[in-house]
N, C-alpha and C positions, 0 to 999 in steps of 0.2 A: 504494500500500500504506500502510495506517495502522498505527501502532504506539503502544501506550499509553506515556505518560510517567509515571514514578513519582518520588516524593520519596525522601529517604534513610530514611524509615520504611517503605518499600515500599508506600506508598499511592498509588493511581492519582490523578493530578492533572490529567490532560489527555491529548492525543494528538499525535503528530507524523507528518507525511507523509514517506514514504520514496519518493524519485523512482525510477521504474522503470528509467530509463537507468543507474542506479548500483546499485540493490539488487534488480533483477530482470532480470538479463542471462543470456545463454546461458553456461553454465560449460564451459570447455574445459580438461580436466586437463593437457594438454601445455603450455598457456600458463603455468598456475600452476607446473608442474614446472620449466620453463625459468627462470622468474624466481627461484624459491626456490633452485635450484642456483647461479644467478649470485650471489645474496646470500651464500650459504655460501662460495662460492669467494672472494669479495671480502673475507671475514673472515679468510681464512687468512693467517698471518703469513709463511709462505714462508721460514723460517729454517733448515730442515733442510740439513745440510751433511755431506759425507763427503770423505775424502782420496783422491785418485787416486794412481797409482804414482809420479808425479813429485813428490808432496807428502809422501809417507810418509817419516818420519825413519828411515833405514836406511842401512847400508853400501852403497856403489856398487861394491864389489869383487866380482868374479865368485866365487861360492861354491866352485867346483872347476873343474878344467880341462875343456875341451870334450869330449875323447875319452878312452877308456881306463878309465873308472871303472865302467862298467856302469850308471850312473844316467842319468836323463834330463838333457838339456841345461838349464842354468840360467844366467841372465845377471846377476841381481841379487836381493837379498833383498826388494825392494819389489814383486816380481811379484804380480799378483792371485791367482796359483795358490797362494801361500804364506800360511800363517797369519801375520796381522799385516801382510800386504801391502795394496796399494791396492785400491780398489773400482772395478769396471768400471761406467761409466755411472751412478754414484751421484748422488743429489740434490745440487743446489747452490742457494744462496739465489736466489730469484726471486719475481716477483709473479704470482699466479694471477688477478689481477683482470681482468675484462672487462665489457662493457656490452651489454645487449640494448636494442633501440629503445625510446624513451620511450613510444610508443603501446602497446607490448606490456606495459611495466611498469604503465601506467595501466589497461590491460585486466585485468591480473592483480589489481589492487586492487579493481576493480569485481566481479570474479568471487568473490574472497574475501569481500567484504562481502555479496554475494548468498547465499553459502553460510551465513554467520552469520545473516542475516535469515530464511532458509527453515528453518533448524534450530531457531529460537527461542532462539539463544544471543547475541542482541543485546539489551542492556538499555539503555534511554534514561532518564536521570535529569534532573530539572529543573536540578540543579547537582551537580557532583562535587567535594567538598572536605571536609576535616576541620579542626576548630578548632585542633588542635595537632599537631606532628610526633611522634605517638605510635603505635606499632605496635598497641596495644590498640584505639585508635579505628578504625584501618583494618580490623582483624579483625572488630570489632563491625559495621561497615558491610557487609562481605562476608556475614556471617552473616544479617543482616536481609534482605539481597537474595536469599539462598539461592543465591549464585553458586557455581560449581564451584571446586574447589581451585586450578585454574590459570586466573587471571583477568587481563585486561588493562584498565586504566583509560585511556580515550581522552579527552583533554582538549584544549580549544581553545588554551590557553596553559600554559606551565610553572607548576606549583603546588608550591612547595617543601615545604609541610606534607604534602601527599599523597605526594610523592616520597620524603621522609624517613620517612614513616610506613610505607611498604610495602617499604623496602629490605631489611629483615630477613626478609621473607617470601620463601621460596625460589621460589615459582611465581606470584608476583604482580608486575606491572610497570605503571608509569605512562608514557604515551607522548603527547606533543603531536601534533596533527594533521600538523604539518609533517614529522614523522618517521614517518608512517604507511607501513607496508611489508607486502608479502604474507606474508613469513615469520612475522612476529609475529601477524598475523591468523590464520594457519593453525596456529600453534604453541599459542596460548592458546585454551582451550575457550570461555570466556565473555568477551565484549567489553562493558564497561560504559562507556557514552558519555554525555557531558553534552549537553544541548540545544544549547548553543553550539558544541560540537565537531561535532555532527551538521550544523548549518548550515554550518560551515566545510568539512566533507567535501562537501556539496552544491556549494559554491562552487568548490572545488578540482577536483573530479572531473567536473564537468558537461561533456558532450561539446562 
């Protein structure tokens, strides 16, 4: 598959080859789903916490005698049946993280890239950079490219000017190839990739 390469003025300056084993594979939705769910689970902080009946600060005295009052039996104020009592099987701090096999993660990356290439939402530039860390420059670049409001800049190496230029844009993100992941590829509508980043993707994801 051939894809045109453009400069930052949105002028065609050449073409790039997309390897079929990366950008033209069979898309299996369940694979993408499994990997995206794993990523979202790994991002959870897992800090939710509740107090059980043994942790609630309350009197341990029996509220009333066992028999003869006509009321139900009660042993202590911290009972889960009472207002202000403990929580039954409530959440405690824990890790939600887990891993799917590496081959599955790499397959999900290839499938997400395939979807972007087939839908025409993959843009390849000869180079992706701005001259100064200014949001205005980043916005002007996106407007010239006609990119969607939600765009991902994929670069070969970290670029401070570009990263600082887009950090005030709510739905724009810059991502080095080493951090490439299925969730970001599916979450952002347009992927703007430099020629160097594309070569790096071919190197990393080759079978």
